[in-house]
N, C-alpha and C positions, 0 to 999 in steps of 0.2 A: 503493500499499499504506499509506503514512503516513496518507493522509486516511481511510482506513479504521480504522486503528488510532485515530486522533484521534477520529473519530465513535463507535467504541464506547466510548471514555473519557468521552463526553459533551460535546466539543469542536466547535465550528463550523470550518470550513474554507471559504475564499472560493472562488466559482463564476464562471465568465465571464457576461457580461451576455447574449450570444446564447444560452447554455445555459439560463439564466434565463427568457429571453423565450420560448423553446420548451416549456419545462417548465410556466411559471407566468403566461403571457401573457393567459390567460383571466380572471385574477383582477384584471387592470389597468382602471382607468377609462379613458374616451377622453382622450387628450392626456396621459395619465401615462407618465413615463419612468424606467426602472430606472437608478439611479445605481450600486449594488453589491449583492452577495447572498452569502449564506453559507449552508451547508448541514451538518446533521448526516447519518448515514446515510439516515433517511427525511424529516427534518423540515428545515424551511427558514426564513430571515428574508430580507426584500428591503427594500432601502431605496430608495425612489422620490422623486420631487421633491415628494409631498405627504405620504407615510406610511410607515411601517413596516409590512410586511406578515408576518405570523406564520403559518406554515403547519404544522399538526400533522396528520401522517398517523397515524391510530389503527387499533388493531386488529390481529390477526395478519397480515392481508394487506396492509393498509394502504391499502385502497379507502375507507375512511372518513376523511374529511378535514375538520379544523376550521381555518377561515381567520379570522384576527382582524387588526385593524389599529390601530395606534396613530398618530394624526395628529401629523407634527411640530411643529405650533403647539400641541401640548399638553405637550411636554417643557419641564420647568423647571430639571431638575438632573441631571448626568451625573457619575459617579465611575469611575475606571479602576485596576485593580490588575494589575501586571505578574507575571510567573511569577518564582518565586525559585530557588533552588538545588535543591530537593528535588522533590516530586511536585505543586508549586503550579502551577496553571494562570493563564491572563491572564483578566481579568473586565472587562466594560463594565457599569455598572449605570445604568439610566436611572430617573427619577422622573417621572412624568407625571400630567396632570388628566384625571380619567375623567367629571367633571360636563360636562354638554352646555353651559353657560356658565361661562365662565371666570373671570368677575368676580363671581361670586355670594357670598352669605355662607355658603352650604352647601357648600364646595368638597371634592369628593372626589378623592383621589389613590390612586396605585397605583405599584408598584416591578416593573421587570423586569430580570433579569439574564441576559446572555450569556456563555458561558464558552468561551474558545479554547484552543488547545494552548500550551504554555509558550513555544515560540519564535515564535508568532505575533505581529507588530508591531501591537498594537492602537492606538497612538499615532495614526495618521491617522483612524481610526474615531472614537476619542475626541474629537479635535480638531474633526471635522466635526459631531458630535452637540453638542459644547459650545458651538460657535458658534450653533446653532440654539437651544440652551436659554438662551443669553445674550441673544440677540435677542428671545426669547419673554418673558424676565423685564422687559427695558425695555418691551416693549409691554404686558405684564400691569400694570406698576406706574407706568404713566405716567397 
């Protein structure tokens, strides 16, 4: 019941890896492994060893589905905000490169924000994504 309420408020909740594999395994590339995943009522995002998979079920029935990927090697900045005492939710925001060539003069970037319930511990997710972003910054600036 708490996950339903959290989903209605637009907050992600964690989902088990077997459940993610059964529902979204068709979107995985060969040799790609799911590390963790989160779900709203219909939408989801999955973290694999290579990318973030964003799944957006559209329309009234949810049969129309948009699947997008953010490659982990394109993430260069991560920020976190924990829930406060009011109705504040937790957030993790990633900044990533959308240009196909990461060392080009014409670099294009984007931002994506994930919202979680106030009591969700976002620190492990933040730390994992921050480690990836730190490695990417070292690689991009070497």
